[in-house]
C-alpha positions, 0 to 999 in steps of 0.5 A: 474482516477488512478491505483494501482500496485504491484511489487512482489518478488516471492522468498520472497513472498513480494509485494510492493503496490502503488496507484495513484489517480488523484486530481479531484477524491481524497477524495472520497474513491477510493484509499482506495477501490483500495488499499484494493482490491489489498492487498486482491488479493495479500494475496489471491495469496500467498504474505506473506509480503506487503509493501508500502512507504508513505511520512511522511507528506502525511496523505491521503496516510497514511490512505490508507495504514492503510485501506489496513492493513499496519502498519508504521514501523521505516524504511524509503527509500528516505524519505518515511516511510515503511508501512508493513503487515505480517500475524499474 
């Protein structure tokens, strides 16, 4: 069906979150559920900054990032917008 994953830099307490959902299962809320659960688990584990890179034309992934609590920044990497969460 798909997966989420995170790369964690323990020195900076930053986690980079990503998700992939197979085409046949898209549009059913699975990516939102999985990414939100992963973001929550990372926060609970002490991550103080989360980032994800989303293509600026991929509206579905933008919605997933927003649901996980991330906000689009003006930074980009390889043509993808960096989304970020930090505690308020």
